[in-house]
C-alpha positions in Angstrom: 51.5 0.8 -32.7 54.1 -2.0 -32.6 55.7 -3.2 -29.4 59.4 -3.9 -29.9 61.2 -6.5 -27.8 65.0 -6.2 -28.3 66.0 -9.4 -26.5 65.4 -12.9 -27.6 62.5 -14.4 -25.7 61.4 -18.0 -25.3 59.0 -18.8 -28.1 56.9 -21.2 -26.0 56.3 -18.5 -23.3 55.4 -15.9 -26.0 53.0 -18.4 -27.6 51.3 -19.2 -24.3 51.0 -15.5 -23.5 49.3 -14.7 -26.9 47.1 -17.8 -27.1 44.0 -16.0 -26.0 44.8 -12.8 -27.9 44.5 -14.1 -31.5 44.2 -10.6 -33.0 47.9 -10.0 -32.3 50.4 -10.6 -35.0 54.0 -11.4 -34.2 56.5 -10.2 -36.7 60.1 -11.5 -36.5 62.5 -8.7 -37.5 66.2 -9.3 -37.9 67.2 -7.5 -34.7 64.1 -8.2 -32.6 60.5 -9.0 -32.4 57.5 -6.7 -33.0 54.0 -7.4 -31.9 51.3 -5.6 -33.8 47.5 -5.5 -33.1 45.5 -6.7 -36.1 42.4 -4.8 -35.1 42.1 -1.1 -34.6 43.6 -1.0 -31.1 43.5 1.9 -28.7 46.8 3.0 -27.3 45.6 1.8 -23.9 45.0 -1.8 -25.2 48.5 -1.8 -26.8 50.1 -0.6 -23.5 48.2 -3.4 -21.6 49.5 -6.0 -24.0 53.1 -4.7 -23.5 52.6 -5.0 -19.8 51.3 -8.6 -20.1 54.3 -9.5 -22.2 56.8 -7.9 -19.9 55.3 -9.7 -16.9 55.0 -13.1 -18.5 58.2 -13.3 -20.5 61.7 -13.6 -19.2 64.6 -13.1 -21.6 67.1 -15.9 -21.6 70.5 -16.4 -23.1 71.6 -19.9 -23.5 74.9 -20.9 -25.0 74.5 -22.9 -28.2 75.9 -26.4 -27.8 79.2 -27.2 -29.3 78.5 -30.9 -29.9 75.7 -32.7 -31.7 74.7 -34.5 -28.6 74.1 -31.1 -26.9 71.2 -30.6 -29.3 69.2 -33.7 -28.1 66.9 -31.7 -25.9 67.5 -28.3 -27.5 64.6 -25.9 -28.2 65.5 -24.3 -31.5 64.9 -20.7 -32.3 62.3 -19.9 -34.8 61.8 -17.1 -37.4 61.7 -16.1 -41.0 65.5 -16.6 -41.2 67.6 -19.5 -39.9 68.8 -19.0 -36.4 72.4 -19.3 -35.4 71.6 -22.4 -33.3 70.3 -24.2 -36.4 73.3 -23.2 -38.5 75.6 -24.7 -35.8 73.5 -27.8 -35.5 73.5 -28.3 -39.3 77.2 -28.0 -39.5 77.7 -30.6 -36.8 75.0 -32.9 -38.3 76.7 -32.7 -41.7 80.1 -33.5 -40.1 78.6 -36.5 -38.3 76.7 -37.9 -41.3 79.9 -37.6 -43.4 81.8 -39.6 -40.8 79.1 -42.2 -40.7 78.7 -42.9 -44.4 79.5 -46.5 -45.3 83.1 -47.2 -46.5 83.6 -46.3 -50.1 80.7 -43.9 -50.2 80.7 -40.1 -50.5 78.4 -37.4 -49.4 77.4 -35.9 -52.7 74.9 -33.3 -51.6 73.9 -31.8 -48.3 71.1 -29.2 -48.4 70.5 -26.8 -45.7 66.8 -25.9 -45.8 64.7 -23.8 -43.4 65.3 -25.7 -40.1 65.6 -29.1 -41.9 68.4 -30.8 -43.9 68.6 -33.4 -46.6 71.2 -35.0 -48.7 72.5 -37.8 -50.9 75.3 -40.3 -50.5 76.6 -42.4 -53.3 78.6 -45.5 -53.9 79.4 -47.0 -57.4 76.5 -45.2 -59.1 74.0 -46.2 -56.3 72.3 -43.4 -54.4 70.8 -43.0 -50.9 68.6 -40.0 -50.0 68.3 -38.9 -46.4 66.3 -36.2 -44.7 65.3 -34.9 -41.2 62.1 -33.1 -40.3 61.9 -29.6 -39.1 63.8 -29.6 -35.8 61.5 -26.9 -34.3 58.3 -28.9 -34.6 59.7 -32.4 -34.3 62.3 -32.2 -31.5 64.5 -35.3 -31.3 63.4 -36.7 -34.6 66.7 -35.6 -36.1 68.3 -38.2 -33.8 65.6 -41.0 -33.7 63.8 -40.8 -37.0 65.9 -40.0 -40.1 64.2 -40.7 -43.4 66.4 -42.8 -45.6 65.6 -44.4 -49.0 67.2 -45.5 -52.3 67.3 -43.0 -55.2 68.0 -43.2 -58.9 70.3 -40.2 -58.9 71.3 -37.2 -56.8 68.2 -35.4 -58.2 65.7 -38.1 -57.2 63.8 -36.8 -54.2 60.9 -39.3 -54.5 63.0 -42.5 -54.7 62.2 -45.9 -53.3 60.3 -46.9 -50.2 60.6 -44.8 -47.1 62.7 -46.3 -44.3 63.7 -44.7 -41.0 66.8 -45.0 -39.0 68.3 -43.5 -35.9 71.5 -41.5 -36.1 73.3 -44.3 -34.2 72.2 -46.8 -36.9 72.7 -44.5 -39.9 75.8 -46.3 -41.3 74.3 -49.8 -40.9 71.0 -48.9 -42.5 72.7 -47.0 -45.3 74.9 -50.0 -46.1 71.8 -52.3 -46.1 70.0 -50.0 -48.6 73.1 -49.7 -50.8 73.3 -53.5 -50.9 69.6 -53.8 -51.9 70.1 -51.4 -54.8 73.1 -53.3 -56.2 
C-alpha cells in the first residue's frame, strides 16, 4: 500500500528518515512521491511508516534563484526527470559560458543531460570540450571544477588530457587550450 506525499520534501531529510528502513522503496512520480514497502507489510506497519515520515519531514518551498550565483549553495531536486531548478540553472549556465567563450569562438554544442551539462566551443577548426559533474552529488563543482580539454571535433568526447578550471577562469583556460591546439 503506497504512501503518497503530494508536497515536495527535502531529499536529505527523507533519506535520513529511511536510512534504517532499507526495505522501503521511494518512487518518484510526476506529481508527487510514493513510498512502497518491498516486503509484505501489514497495514499497521505502513501506517507507522507514514506517521514517521509526517513527523520527520517538513515540506518546504524555496524560490529558485534567478542568477547563476544564487545556485552556489543550492540543493538541487532529484528524480527520474529533470527538476525545474536544474532547467533554470542550465539555462543560466549556458548563457554564462556563452558570454565567457574566448573572442572569435562560438559555442557549437550545449547538451543538457540528467543533472549535468557538457558542450563544445570552437575557433578556426580547433575544439574544446567542457563538462560539469552531476550537480546533485557534487555540489559546487559546477563552479570550482569544470572539466575542460581539447577535442578533434564536436563529436570527440574522449579528446586530450583532462584539465579543470573554475567558472571564473573559464575564458582564460579555454584560450590557453585553444592556443596549445593551434
